[in-house]
N, C-alpha and C positions, 0 to 999 in steps of 0.2 A: 629523509634526513637521517644520517647515522648517529644515533645518540650514544653509542658505545664509546665514542672517543671523547677525551677530556682535554682541557687546557692545563698545562703544567708549567711551573716556574722554570726558567732556564737554569737557575742555580740548582734546582732539584734534579734535573736531568743530568747536568754536569757531574753532580755528586754521584748519581747512580752509575754513570759511565766510568768515572774514576775508580769506583769500588769494583766494578766488573773487570776493567782492563788493567788496573794497577800501573799507570804510566810511569810512576816514580821508579819502579824496578828496572826500567830500561834507559834511565838517564845517561848512564855511562856507555851503553852499547849503541844507542840510536843517534843517527845524524839528524833526525827530525825532532822538532819541538812538538811534543804530544799534549793533547788536552784542548781546552778552549782557546783558540787562536784569535778569534775576532768576536767581541761582544758588541753586537750592532746597536743595542739599546739597553740602558741600565734598567734593572728590575724587569727584564723581558719575560713575557709570557709566550709559551710555545704551544701552538695548536696543531702544527703540521711539520713533520720532519722529512727532509730529503736526504737520501743516502747515495753516495757515489764513490767510485774509485779515486777520481782525481778532482782537485779543486781548480780546474781550468776555468778560464773566463766564460766559455760557452756553457759549462756546467753550472756555474754561479748564476748566470742569466736565466737558465732554465729553472733553477730552484726558485728564483724570485718570480718568474712567470707563473710557476705552479703554486705561488703563495706560501712557500715554506718559510717558517720563522727560524729554522735551524737547519744547517747543512752539515752532515757528518761525512767525512771523507777518509780514505786510507792514506792518500798522498795530500798533505796540506800545503800551506804557503811558506812556512818558515823552516829552514834547514840550516845546518852548520853548527859549529861549536859555540857561537855567540849570536845573539839576535842582531839582525842587520839594522843599522840606524836609518837606512834609506828606504822610505816608503814612497817611491817615485815611479815614474814610467808605468809599465804594465802592472807592477805590484801595487802601486798607488791606485790604479784604475780598478783593480779587483777589490781592494779594500773599500774604496768609495762605493762601488756597486753593492757590496754587502751591506754597508751602513745605510746607504740611501734606500735600499730595499728592505731594511730592518730584518735582515737575515744573518744570524750569527753563524760562526764556523767552528766546529770541533773536529780535530783530526787525530787519528791514531795509526801509527805506522807499525813498528815492530810489536807493540803491545797487542795488536790485532792479529799479526801473523801467527804468534805462538799460543794465543789464548785457547784453553781447552773447552770453553763453553761456546764461544762464538767465533773462534779463530779461523782464518783461511785454511790452514792445514788440517785442523781437526774436522772442519765441515766437509772437506774433500774426503778425508778418511772415512767419515760416516757414510758419505755418498757411495763410496766404493765398498761399503760394508766390511771394512777392516775390523779385525778383532784385536784385543790386547793393545789398544792404542795408548802409547806412552809419549810424554814430552821428550823432545830431542833437539839436537843442534844448538849447542851452547853459545851464548852471547853475553859474556861478562856478567855471570850470575843469573841470567835468565835463559829461556829457551825460545826458539823462533820456529819450531816445526814439530813434527811427530813421526813416530814409526809405528807400524802395525802389520798385521798378518792378513793376507788375502783369504777369503772364505774357502777358496780352493786353489791349489797350485796351478799356475799357468805355464804353458810353453812360451819360450822367449818370442816366438813368432806371433803369439796371440797378444802379447803385452800391449803394444801400441793401440790396436783397435779396441781392446777391452777398456783401457784407461780413458782414451780420448772420447769414445762414444758416450761415456758417462759424465764427462766434465764440460765439454764445449759442444755447441751446435755443429753439425757436420759441415754446413756452409761456411763456417768460420775457420775450419781446420786447414784449408789449402793455403800454402805459402806462409803460415804462421808457426806451425808446429815443427818440432825437430826430434828425431829419435836416434840415439847413439847406442847401439845394441852390442856392447862388448863384454857383457857379463854372463852369468850362469844361464844355462839353457832352461832351467826350471826355476820359476820365480814364485816366492812365497812372501818374503819379508820386504816391505817397501818403506822407504823414507820419503817424507814430503816436506818441502820448504818452498813456499810460493815466491812469486816475483822473479827477481834476478839472483838466484842462489846457486849457480853452477859451481862456485868455489867450494861448496860443501860436499862435493862428490867424494873426496877422500874420507870425510867424516862419516858419510853414509856407509862406505866400505868398512870402516872401523866399527860401526854399529852392527855389522853383520847383515846389512841389507843386500838383497839380490837385485834391487832396482831403486832408482831415485827419481822422484817426480818434482819438477819445478816449473817455472813459467818461461823465462827468457834466458837463453844461454849466452855466455860470453864466448869469444873465439877459443879461449883456452879449454873449454869444456870438452872438445873432441879428444885432445891428448890426455886430459885428466881421466875421462871415462875409459879410454883405451889402456892407459897405464895402470889404472886401478881395477881393470877388468869388471867394469860396472855397466849395467843397463841404465841409461838415462833418457827420460822422456820429458820434453819441454812442451807445455800446452798453451803457452802465451802468457805474458806478464799480466795483461789486463784480465783475461778470463780467469786465471787462477786466483785473482784477488777481488773478484766480485762476491765471493761466498761470505766473507767476513762481514762486509757492510750490510748485505742482505740479512744475515743472522742477527745483527744488531737491531735492524728494523723489527724483526719478529720479537726480539727480547723486549724492546720498548713498547710494542703493541700489547704484549702480555703483562709487563710489569708496571708500565706507566699509563696504559690505556690511551695512548696517543696515536694519531694517524701518521703512518709512515709510507713513503713511496720511494722506489728505487729509480734513480736517474741513470739510464743506460746509455753510455757514449763510448762504444768500443774503439780502441785505437788501432787495432790490427797488429799490435806488437805484443 
């Protein structure tokens, strides 16, 4: 029996996460509703936390099967400029599953993308051993990514293999990644914004980046990269956004002494 783990009030974990992620700073910029989205039980006590990229029905069921009292996801259930009054159909099913399984749901979208302590972009930057990591890519008063300097300058031809080999498993690379190498032949300064952020290619250029790393490209990315003379590497929406929730798990294990598990369900996108 692992006696190092403790039970913590849901309210205390929520407060800890809110202080870390500062969701209120992203209210104007984000289409997601960030924070505690479903409170499955009043005065809830959390003994085990599940962490995942998506709040899909299959992920929710797995969290409950694994006896999680709290599920923390990057992509939550509620989106849009106003709360939906309709808790019916698949949405109703997911919420009933959470409540019946006494598993609460906390979600953090843009607050997790740009966070410098546990954020998707900053975690990737540290994995790539970038130096001089700075917040970047503005979003109405907040930032959703970072820029940094590679430990050594790379040839453009080396860029794809160097980045991808450190970010995602080789078996997951086929058919999911995309490289648009229209930029400088020598690469030193890199911008990172995870998920679906190809629209930020011009901003990466303005920030003096030689390359831009994101997850999932929109069709416009080809011409944006070509016209801005930018090297753009896309490593998959899902895979680039596993880093933040994993880091939250490590943060909670250290600061709340609570058991955390990562629920991995790759989408291939």
